[in-house]
Each structure stands twice: as C-alpha cells, then as structure tokens.
LUMLUMMI-386923 format. One record per atom (N, C-alpha, C): x, y, z; residue in three letters. Coordinates in steps of 0.001 Angstrom, whole numbers, plus 500000, padded with zeros to 6 digits. Last residue first. Layout:
LUMLUMMI-386923
XYZALA...
This chain:
LUMLUMMI-386923
019657546829907311UNK019708545553906583UNK019645545761905092UNK021805549628908251UNK020505548977908091UNK020683547695907288UNK023691551765910250UNK023714550535909452UNK022323549902909465UNK023849555213909929UNK023244554110910668UNK023212552898909755UNK026643557401909742UNK025645556585909058UNK025150555494910002UNK028179560596909640UNK027745559444910428UNK026627558730909684UNK031159562309908639UNK029752561980908441UNK029432560753909278UNK033550564859908373UNK033083563685909110UNK031577563541908924UNK036259565941906490UNK034811566049906674UNK034336564747907308UNK039250567804906585UNK038576566524906842UNK037095566804907040UNK039564570272904920UNK040626569377905382UNK040083567972905576UNK037651571820903745UNK037600571678905204UNK038747570851905773UNK038289571773900992UNK038006573036901670UNK038072572936903188UNK038794569174900174UNK039698570232899715UNK039473571553900447UNK038718566551902491UNK037953567617901861UNK038906568724901429UNK038551563102903147UNK039391564265902881UNK038543565280902141UNK036174561738905476UNK036643561974904105UNK037606563146904074UNK035086559354907594UNK035944560537907549UNK036536560656906156UNK032290558116909104UNK032982558149907818UNK033768559455907765UNK031205555996911576UNK031790557316911337UNK032589557223910042UNK028231554225912084UNK029542554257911442UNK029962555705911223UNK026443552502914439UNK026636553817913845UNK028080553866913353UNK024460549494914195UNK025716550196914476UNK025686551583913852UNK022156548388913143UNK022051549147914387UNK023321549876914777UNK023683545583911727UNK022474546407911773UNK022377547074913149UNK027305545850911839UNK026051545104911975UNK024879546077912038UNK030451545817910253UNK029335546595910792UNK028062545752910770UNK033014544900909506UNK032093544025910254UNK030961544792910920UNK034447546384907773UNK034653546677909197UNK033728545856910096UNK033605545360905336UNK035033545318905648UNK035313545591907126UNK030903545988905283UNK031298544583905434UNK032754544474905869UNK031127548710904814UNK030503548242906059UNK030881546785906323UNK032254548656902240UNK033005549266903349UNK032446548811904692UNK030188547346900726UNK031534546776900856UNK032349547362902011UNK027003546965902222UNK027941547886901581UNK029358547332901770UNK025298545439903734UNK025949544777902599UNK026920545688901847UNK024150547184905459UNK025075546207906035UNK025874545518904927UNK023926550479904081UNK023489549077904137UNK024584548190904732UNK023427553449905802UNK024366552668904998UNK023925551215905151UNK021630556596906181UNK021785555140906276UNK022929554616905407UNK021585559465908367UNK021607558862907031UNK021972557383907168UNK019636559440911432UNK020912559493910717UNK020740558987909288UNK017329558931912734UNK017350560114911881UNK018665560266911115UNK017686556856914467UNK016990556553913219UNK016970557742912252UNK018784558124916737UNK019627557278915890UNK019012557053914506UNK017613561473917040UNK017502560054917353UNK018360559289916348UNK019398564514917906UNK018626563652917011UNK018520562250917597UNK021276566560918653UNK019902566513919164UNK018971565736918232UNK023927566553918125UNK023051566948917018UNK021572566970917409UNK024830565724920666UNK025374566935920037UNK024452567461918937UNK023502563298921016UNK023182564431921896UNK023647565748921269UNK024767561771919047UNK023316561962918988UNK022882563143919855UNK027424561875920007UNK027084562432918691UNK025587562712918598UNK027177560534922498UNK027710561899922432UNK027303562581921125UNK026302557989921754UNK025441558845922583UNK025873560306922496UNK028629557139920335UNK027325557218919671UNK026388558160920436UNK030525557054922344UNK030711557985921217UNK029383558210920500UNK029429555011923920UNK029569556358924479UNK029761557400923381UNK029441552725922143UNK028210553253922733UNK028318554680923244UNK031674553344919350UNK031244552593920535UNK030050553319921157UNK031357553327915785UNK031407554057917048UNK031027553140918202UNK033389551946913304UNK032181551771914106UNK032363552533915415UNK034648553689910458UNK034872553054911754UNK033561553003912531UNK036231554341907387UNK034985553960908058UNK035357553319909393UNK037759556641905223UNK037899555807906408UNK036526555583907048UNK036773556493901690UNK037088557168902952UNK037164556185904119UNK038278555416898774UNK037304555022899797UNK037685555695901118UNK040318555953897031UNK039083556712896858UNK038017556392897918UNK042384554162897554UNK042591555581897867UNK041322556425897749UNK041593551149899234UNK041559551919897993UNK041620553402898323UNK041298549865901594UNK042670550173901194UNK042728550979899904UNK038674549222901893UNK039195550311902716UNK040631550688902369UNK038287546973900175UNK037777548299899815UNK038382549439900622UNK040228544640899041UNK040048545268900354UNK039599546706900118UNK039830541751897206UNK039691543203897178UNK039420543715898585UNK042097539174896398UNK041027539646897272UNK041013541168897249UNK043165537081894355UNK043093538544894304UNK041901539004895129UNK042906534446894423UNK044223534951894782UNK044261536475894784UNK040493533334894005UNK041188533831892815UNK042599534291893128UNK039001530373895267UNK039707531633895521UNK040495532051894284UNK035874529163894155UNK037326529020894084UNK037995530355894393UNK033125528569896204UNK033750529467895241UNK035269529301895308UNK031897525230896582UNK032477526458897127UNK033135527267896025UNK028833523873895390UNK030280523971895256UNK030776525307895811UNK026364522315897257UNK026751523490896516UNK028267523614896533UNK
C-alpha cells in the first residue's frame, strides 16, 4: 500500500480559535471529579477516540478528558468526557 504523500499543510485542531482546550485528567483528578458529582465514570458524556481533538492529545479509550470553553456568561465553562472507541 502506498503511503500518503505529505501536503505540507498539517491541521492542528487544538490551535483553531473555535476549538476549546482539551486535556486528559490524571487518576487523582479523575477520582476527585467523579466523587464531586457522585457518578460513575461510565455516566459521563462521551467523546470518540477518533475525534480530532482527542487524537491531538493522544486520548485513549477509558481516559477522562476535561474540556474548557470560553463562555460569554460564565467566563469559562468546564465539561468532562469519557473517551470511547
């Protein structure tokens, strides 16, 4: 199979002004958030491992991703997503 030719124009989704900040939580942060909301990990909203932002941060199935968006009313809005296949 022939390799894909590089175009010289790589897209970095996290650098786009419309894409919110995504970061993978470590184990202690994950436990803290789940305890705070009194939920199980599987109850979190989902994000696919193939999502461009998830791929950009090397998120793997089972990771919890923190998404921080700018909000006109709250300043910053924080959301959490469970990475699925």
